[in-house]
N, CA and C atoms as an extended XYZ file, in Angstrom:
357
Properties=species:S:1:pos:R:3:atomname:S:1:resname:S:1:resid:I:1 pbc="F F F"
N        21.805        9.607      -18.912 N   MET     1
C        20.374        9.846      -18.867 CA  MET     1
C        20.122       11.155      -18.122 C   MET     1
N        19.232       11.958      -18.618 N   SER     2
C        18.963       13.246      -17.987 CA  SER     2
C        18.117       13.072      -16.729 C   SER     2
N        18.194       14.071      -15.865 N   LEU     3
C        17.396       14.062      -14.647 CA  LEU     3
C        15.916       14.022      -14.976 C   LEU     3
N        15.495       14.729      -16.015 N   GLU     4
C        14.081       14.741      -16.415 CA  GLU     4
C        13.580       13.340      -16.738 C   GLU     4
N        14.405       12.533      -17.377 N   LEU     5
C        13.994       11.185      -17.750 CA  LEU     5
C        13.974       10.226      -16.576 C   LEU     5
N        14.752       10.503      -15.539 N   THR     6
C        14.871        9.552      -14.436 CA  THR     6
C        14.111        9.949      -13.184 C   THR     6
N        13.531       11.128      -13.113 N   LYS     7
C        12.941       11.586      -11.855 CA  LYS     7
C        11.727       10.770      -11.414 C   LYS     7
N        11.029       10.101      -12.316 N   ASN     8
C         9.856        9.326      -11.925 CA  ASN     8
C        10.055        7.826      -12.079 C   ASN     8
N        11.303        7.393      -12.161 N   LEU     9
C        11.559        5.962      -12.174 CA  LEU     9
C        11.384        5.423      -10.762 C   LEU     9
N        10.962        4.176      -10.626 N   PRO    10
C        10.733        3.631       -9.289 CA  PRO    10
C        12.020        3.557       -8.475 C   PRO    10
N        11.850        3.668       -7.175 N   SER    11
C        12.953        3.507       -6.251 CA  SER    11
C        13.272        2.023       -6.111 C   SER    11
N        14.210        1.715       -5.249 N   LYS    12
C        14.465        0.323       -4.918 CA  LYS    12
C        13.216       -0.227       -4.229 C   LYS    12
N        13.014       -1.528       -4.293 N   PRO    13
C        11.846       -2.104       -3.615 CA  PRO    13
C        11.890       -1.856       -2.110 C   PRO    13
N        10.714       -1.628       -1.539 N   VAL    14
C        10.578       -1.452       -0.096 CA  VAL    14
C         9.790       -2.650        0.418 C   VAL    14
N        10.253       -3.271        1.504 N   PHE    15
C         9.592       -4.441        2.076 CA  PHE    15
C         9.214       -4.157        3.516 C   PHE    15
N         7.977       -4.497        3.868 N   ASN    16
C         7.521       -4.380        5.248 CA  ASN    16
C         6.769       -5.660        5.585 C   ASN    16
N         7.247       -6.383        6.592 N   ASN    17
C         6.614       -7.659        6.926 CA  ASN    17
C         5.661       -7.559        8.116 C   ASN    17
N         5.288       -6.346        8.495 N   ALA    18
C         4.400       -6.178        9.637 CA  ALA    18
C         3.338       -5.120        9.365 C   ALA    18
N         2.682       -5.199        8.221 N   VAL    19
C         1.651       -4.221        7.874 CA  VAL    19
C         0.355       -4.631        8.568 C   VAL    19
N        -0.169       -3.722        9.363 N   SER    20
C        -1.375       -4.004       10.118 CA  SER    20
C        -2.263       -2.766       10.127 C   SER    20
N        -2.925       -2.475       11.227 N   GLY    21
C        -3.929       -1.422       11.279 CA  GLY    21
C        -3.436       -0.008       11.517 C   GLY    21
N        -2.126        0.195       11.593 N   THR    22
C        -1.566        1.527       11.765 CA  THR    22
C        -1.010        2.013       10.436 C   THR    22
N        -1.337        3.231       10.049 N   ALA    23
C        -0.899        3.764        8.758 CA  ALA    23
C         0.626        3.868        8.699 C   ALA    23
N         1.151        3.517        7.538 N   ILE    24
C         2.584        3.535        7.265 CA  ILE    24
C         2.832        4.548        6.156 C   ILE    24
N         3.860        5.358        6.325 N   ALA    25
C         4.233        6.331        5.297 CA  ALA    25
C         5.102        5.646        4.250 C   ALA    25
N         4.591        5.546        3.032 N   ALA    26
C         5.399        5.034        1.929 CA  ALA    26
C         6.219        6.164        1.336 C   ALA    26
N         5.629        7.364        1.292 N   LYS    27
C         6.323        8.559        0.799 CA  LYS    27
C         5.671        9.781        1.425 C   LYS    27
N         6.494       10.686        1.940 N   ALA    28
C         5.983       11.851        2.660 CA  ALA    28
C         5.412       12.934        1.741 C   ALA    28
N         5.757       12.896        0.470 N   GLY    29
C         5.256       13.896       -0.460 CA  GLY    29
C         4.594       13.244       -1.651 C   GLY    29
N         4.273       14.026       -2.680 N   PRO    30
C         3.643       13.479       -3.882 CA  PRO    30
C         4.519       12.402       -4.524 C   PRO    30
N         3.875       11.452       -5.166 N   GLY    31
C         4.662       10.416       -5.823 CA  GLY    31
C         3.818        9.430       -6.590 C   GLY    31
N         4.514        8.455       -7.151 N   PHE    32
C         3.895        7.409       -7.954 CA  PHE    32
C         4.074        6.060       -7.275 C   PHE    32
N         3.039        5.262       -7.290 N   LEU    33
C         3.100        3.884       -6.819 CA  LEU    33
C         3.102        3.006       -8.060 C   LEU    33
N         4.192        2.260       -8.253 N   PHE    34
C         4.363        1.494       -9.475 CA  PHE    34
C         3.893        0.047       -9.370 C   PHE    34
N         4.188       -0.600       -8.264 N   LYS    35
C         3.882       -2.020       -8.164 CA  LYS    35
C         3.747       -2.398       -6.698 C   LYS    35
N         2.853       -3.348       -6.419 N   VAL    36
C         2.653       -3.834       -5.059 CA  VAL    36
C         2.629       -5.354       -5.088 C   VAL    36
N         3.361       -5.957       -4.174 N   LEU    37
C         3.339       -7.399       -3.971 CA  LEU    37
C         2.932       -7.617       -2.525 C   LEU    37
N         1.843       -8.310       -2.299 N   ALA    38
C         1.358       -8.526       -0.939 CA  ALA    38
C         1.175      -10.012       -0.669 C   ALA    38
N         1.458      -10.393        0.558 N   THR    39
C         1.289      -11.780        0.980 CA  THR    39
C         0.546      -11.801        2.301 C   THR    39
N        -0.485      -12.615        2.371 N   GLN    40
C        -1.223      -12.842        3.613 CA  GLN    40
C        -0.873      -14.258        4.065 C   GLN    40
N         0.044      -14.390        5.018 N   PRO    41
C         0.481      -15.722        5.427 CA  PRO    41
C        -0.582      -16.543        6.152 C   PRO    41
N        -1.599      -15.913        6.705 N   ALA    42
C        -2.651      -16.647        7.415 CA  ALA    42
C        -3.612      -17.268        6.405 C   ALA    42
N        -3.749      -18.560        6.461 N   ALA    43
C        -4.561      -19.277        5.478 CA  ALA    43
C        -6.048      -18.981        5.595 C   ALA    43
N        -6.496      -18.448        6.711 N   ASN    44
C        -7.942      -18.259        6.900 CA  ASN    44
C        -8.363      -16.802        7.030 C   ASN    44
N        -7.504      -15.860        6.638 N   THR    45
C        -7.823      -14.453        6.836 CA  THR    45
C        -7.605      -13.633        5.572 C   THR    45
N        -8.683      -13.136        5.005 N   ALA    46
C        -8.551      -12.194        3.888 CA  ALA    46
C        -8.265      -10.816        4.474 C   ALA    46
N        -7.558      -10.003        3.716 N   THR    47
C        -7.144       -8.685        4.199 CA  THR    47
C        -7.278       -7.662        3.081 C   THR    47
N        -7.445       -6.427        3.449 N   TYR    48
C        -7.495       -5.325        2.494 CA  TYR    48
C        -6.348       -4.364        2.784 C   TYR    48
N        -5.666       -3.909        1.746 N   ILE    49
C        -4.681       -2.847        1.893 CA  ILE    49
C        -5.379       -1.561        1.464 C   ILE    49
N        -5.460       -0.620        2.379 N   GLN    50
C        -6.071        0.669        2.094 CA  GLN    50
C        -4.948        1.668        1.804 C   GLN    50
N        -5.002        2.313        0.648 N   TRP    51
C        -4.004        3.309        0.240 CA  TRP    51
C        -4.610        4.700        0.358 C   TRP    51
N        -3.835        5.638        0.910 N   PHE    52
C        -4.320        6.989        1.182 CA  PHE    52
C        -3.447        8.033        0.496 C   PHE    52
N        -4.078        9.095        0.029 N   ASN    53
C        -3.388       10.233       -0.563 CA  ASN    53
C        -3.232       11.311        0.509 C   ASN    53
N        -2.650       10.915        1.614 N   THR    54
C        -2.440       11.816        2.746 CA  THR    54
C        -1.297       11.278        3.600 C   THR    54
N        -0.756       12.115        4.446 N   ALA    55
C         0.327       11.693        5.333 CA  ALA    55
C        -0.177       10.633        6.308 C   ALA    55
N         0.679        9.697        6.650 N   ALA    56
C         0.298        8.614        7.564 CA  ALA    56
C        -0.212        9.157        8.895 C   ALA    56
N         0.390       10.232        9.394 N   ALA    57
C        -0.023       10.812       10.674 CA  ALA    57
C        -1.451       11.359       10.632 C   ALA    57
N        -1.953       11.649        9.427 N   ASP    58
C        -3.298       12.199        9.286 CA  ASP    58
C        -4.367       11.138        8.998 C   ASP    58
N        -3.967        9.886        8.884 N   VAL    59
C        -4.923        8.803        8.602 CA  VAL    59
C        -5.583        8.345        9.897 C   VAL    59
N        -6.900        8.364        9.898 N   ILE    60
C        -7.680        7.813       11.008 CA  ILE    60
C        -8.386        6.579       10.450 C   ILE    60
N        -7.901        5.373       10.811 N   PRO    61
C        -8.496        4.148       10.259 CA  PRO    61
C       -10.007        4.108       10.491 C   PRO    61
N       -10.726        3.764        9.440 N   GLY    62
C       -12.179        3.678        9.513 CA  GLY    62
C       -12.873        5.004        9.278 C   GLY    62
N       -12.130        6.098        9.304 N   THR    63
C       -12.701        7.431        9.075 CA  THR    63
C       -12.145        8.056        7.803 C   THR    63
N       -10.822        8.044        7.663 N   THR    64
C       -10.197        8.587        6.455 CA  THR    64
C       -10.495        7.642        5.294 C   THR    64
N       -11.036        8.191        4.227 N   ALA    65
C       -11.408        7.361        3.076 CA  ALA    65
C       -10.168        7.022        2.247 C   ALA    65
N        -9.948        5.738        1.982 N   PRO    66
C        -8.838        5.376        1.103 CA  PRO    66
C        -9.149        5.779       -0.336 C   PRO    66
N        -8.103        6.065       -1.096 N   VAL    67
C        -8.294        6.391       -2.512 CA  VAL    67
C        -8.201        5.148       -3.383 C   VAL    67
N        -7.669        4.087       -2.816 N   TRP    68
C        -7.544        2.838       -3.554 CA  TRP    68
C        -7.453        1.703       -2.550 C   TRP    68
N        -8.084        0.578       -2.836 N   VAL    69
C        -8.092       -0.566       -1.928 CA  VAL    69
C        -7.728       -1.823       -2.704 C   VAL    69
N        -6.847       -2.618       -2.126 N   GLN    70
C        -6.465       -3.913       -2.708 CA  GLN    70
C        -6.981       -5.034       -1.814 C   GLN    70
N        -7.568       -6.030       -2.408 N   PHE    71
C        -8.016       -7.213       -1.682 CA  PHE    71
C        -6.908       -8.257       -1.745 C   PHE    71
N        -6.512       -8.767       -0.596 N   VAL    72
C        -5.502       -9.815       -0.520 CA  VAL    72
C        -6.199      -11.069        0.024 C   VAL    72
N        -6.425      -12.069       -0.816 N   PRO    73
C        -7.136      -13.268       -0.383 CA  PRO    73
C        -6.409      -14.013        0.737 C   PRO    73
N        -7.159      -14.765        1.501 N   ALA    74
C        -6.576      -15.565        2.578 CA  ALA    74
C        -5.532      -16.522        2.016 C   ALA    74
N        -4.393      -16.565        2.666 N   GLY    75
C        -3.335      -17.476        2.254 CA  GLY    75
C        -2.698      -17.133        0.920 C   GLY    75
N        -2.963      -15.932        0.394 N   ALA    76
C        -2.427      -15.551       -0.912 CA  ALA    76
C        -0.934      -15.286       -0.817 C   ALA    76
N        -0.221      -15.805       -1.765 N   SER    77
C         1.212      -15.581       -1.833 CA  SER    77
C         1.535      -15.052       -3.223 C   SER    77
N         2.228      -13.949       -3.280 N   GLY    78
C         2.596      -13.394       -4.568 CA  GLY    78
C         1.489      -12.609       -5.238 C   GLY    78
N         0.590      -12.021       -4.463 N   PHE    79
C        -0.457      -11.175       -5.017 CA  PHE    79
C         0.188       -9.905       -5.534 C   PHE    79
N         0.066       -9.640       -6.830 N   ILE    80
C         0.743       -8.500       -7.437 CA  ILE    80
C        -0.262       -7.581       -8.114 C   ILE    80
N        -0.059       -6.286       -7.942 N   ASP    81
C        -0.811       -5.302       -8.708 CA  ASP    81
C         0.214       -4.377       -9.342 C   ASP    81
N         0.246       -4.342      -10.663 N   ASP    82
C         1.214       -3.489      -11.348 CA  ASP    82
C         0.541       -2.368      -12.134 C   ASP    82
N        -0.733       -2.130      -11.880 N   PHE    83
C        -1.473       -1.023      -12.482 CA  PHE    83
C        -1.415       -1.044      -14.006 C   PHE    83
N        -1.286       -2.232      -14.589 N   ASN    84
C        -1.180       -2.354      -16.046 CA  ASN    84
C        -0.086       -1.454      -16.603 C   ASN    84
N         1.007       -1.383      -15.867 N   ASN    85
C         2.183       -0.582      -16.233 CA  ASN    85
C         1.932        0.923      -16.239 C   ASN    85
N         0.858        1.367      -15.596 N   ASN    86
C         0.582        2.796      -15.430 CA  ASN    86
C         0.586        3.094      -13.937 C   ASN    86
N         1.612        3.783      -13.481 N   ALA    87
C         1.741        4.060      -12.053 CA  ALA    87
C         0.569        4.898      -11.552 C   ALA    87
N         0.179        4.641      -10.303 N   ALA    88
C        -0.867        5.436       -9.657 CA  ALA    88
C        -0.225        6.676       -9.047 C   ALA    88
N        -0.806        7.851       -9.311 N   PHE    89
C        -0.263        9.108       -8.800 CA  PHE    89
C        -0.980        9.529       -7.524 C   PHE    89
N        -0.202        9.904       -6.525 N   PHE    90
C        -0.717       10.431       -5.267 CA  PHE    90
C        -0.200       11.864       -5.149 C   PHE    90
N        -1.092       12.835       -5.101 N   SER    91
C        -0.702       14.242       -5.167 CA  SER    91
C        -0.216       14.828       -3.844 C   SER    91
N        -0.524       14.195       -2.720 N   THR    92
C        -0.152       14.734       -1.410 CA  THR    92
C         0.929       13.897       -0.729 C   THR    92
N         0.665       12.622       -0.547 N   ALA    93
C         1.588       11.686        0.098 CA  ALA    93
C         1.067       10.281       -0.187 C   ALA    93
N         1.885        9.276        0.115 N   ILE    94
C         1.463        7.889       -0.074 CA  ILE    94
C         1.563        7.188        1.274 C   ILE    94
N         0.426        6.715        1.778 N   SER    95
C         0.423        5.954        3.017 CA  SER    95
C        -0.567        4.800        2.880 C   SER    95
N        -0.399        3.803        3.734 N   PHE    96
C        -1.247        2.617        3.636 CA  PHE    96
C        -1.334        1.895        4.967 C   PHE    96
N        -2.336        1.022        5.072 N   LEU    97
C        -2.504        0.151        6.230 CA  LEU    97
C        -3.258       -1.093        5.796 C   LEU    97
N        -3.341       -2.063        6.685 N   ALA    98
C        -4.097       -3.287        6.426 CA  ALA    98
C        -5.302       -3.329        7.359 C   ALA    98
N        -6.419       -3.831        6.840 N   ALA    99
C        -7.641       -3.930        7.637 CA  ALA    99
C        -8.439       -5.154        7.191 C   ALA    99
N        -9.439       -5.487        7.975 N   THR   100
C       -10.265       -6.659        7.656 CA  THR   100
C       -11.376       -6.346        6.662 C   THR   100
N       -11.633       -5.055        6.416 N   THR   101
C       -12.625       -4.645        5.429 CA  THR   101
C       -12.036       -3.532        4.566 C   THR   101
N       -12.711       -3.226        3.484 N   ALA   102
C       -12.191       -2.259        2.516 CA  ALA   102
C       -12.061       -0.838        3.063 C   ALA   102
N       -12.891       -0.449        3.993 N   THR   103
C       -12.823        0.913        4.530 CA  THR   103
C       -12.831        0.938        6.053 C   THR   103
N       -12.705       -0.214        6.680 N   GLY   104
C       -12.816       -0.302        8.130 CA  GLY   104
C       -11.544       -0.008        8.893 C   GLY   104
N       -11.671       -0.100       10.214 N   ALA   105
C       -10.573        0.235       11.113 CA  ALA   105
C        -9.994       -0.972       11.838 C   ALA   105
N       -10.582       -2.141       11.663 N   VAL   106
C       -10.131       -3.314       12.409 CA  VAL   106
C        -8.907       -3.924       11.730 C   VAL   106
N        -7.833       -4.015       12.493 N   ALA   107
C        -6.590       -4.593       11.975 CA  ALA   107
C        -6.747       -6.103       11.820 C   ALA   107
N        -6.087       -6.701       10.836 N   PRO   108
C        -6.151       -8.150       10.702 CA  PRO   108
C        -5.463       -8.825       11.884 C   PRO   108
N        -5.906      -10.034       12.212 N   ALA   109
C        -5.302      -10.775       13.315 CA  ALA   109
C        -3.824      -11.062       13.051 C   ALA   109
N        -3.484      -11.242       11.786 N   ASN   110
C        -2.101      -11.495       11.393 CA  ASN   110
C        -1.657      -10.404       10.429 C   ASN   110
N        -0.521       -9.803       10.723 N   ALA   111
C         0.013       -8.767        9.839 CA  ALA   111
C         0.324       -9.366        8.478 C   ALA   111
N         0.273       -8.533        7.455 N   ILE   112
C         0.611       -8.988        6.116 CA  ILE   112
C         1.979       -8.464        5.708 C   ILE   112
N         2.511       -9.020        4.647 N   GLN   113
C         3.796       -8.615        4.116 CA  GLN   113
C         3.559       -7.867        2.808 C   GLN   113
N         4.186       -6.699        2.664 N   VAL   114
C         3.982       -5.870        1.476 CA  VAL   114
C         5.327       -5.378        0.960 C   VAL   114
N         5.545       -5.560       -0.326 N   SER   115
C         6.676       -4.961       -1.026 CA  SER   115
C         6.101       -4.015       -2.057 C   SER   115
N         6.759       -2.874       -2.282 N   TYR   116
C         6.226       -1.921       -3.236 CA  TYR   116
C         7.355       -1.099       -3.855 C   TYR   116
N         7.044       -0.531       -5.019 N   LEU   117
C         7.961        0.389       -5.708 CA  LEU   117
C         7.287        1.731       -5.820 C   LEU   117
N         7.995        2.785       -5.420 N   ILE   118
C         7.462        4.148       -5.501 CA  ILE   118
C         8.504        5.072       -6.139 C   ILE   118
N         8.044        6.216       -6.558 N   ALA   119
C         8.947        7.276       -7.022 CA  ALA   119
C         8.366        8.598       -6.562 C   ALA   119
């Protein structure tokens, strides 16, 4: 297989079991987000994953506007977003955090678990 055909294939899955209110760098440069699996182990807490097209160090929770937000219902297990098989493109970097609202800065009381595929 040529390099051209494989350069945008997803990487191995990445798992983080402590996603909370601090931005995490999924990729330091431009890339594609192919699939996200999120679990909120707390039965009484809904959570939002805020995705940013900027470096994690430049994210100010509650101030930096996310480019995409995922709602993770309370007690949800196996919440998957696969973008209908069309990867989401981030032109600068891929970073994310968890919060109690779609654009807010308050971290959830319980961290969530997130697995994702990027290229």
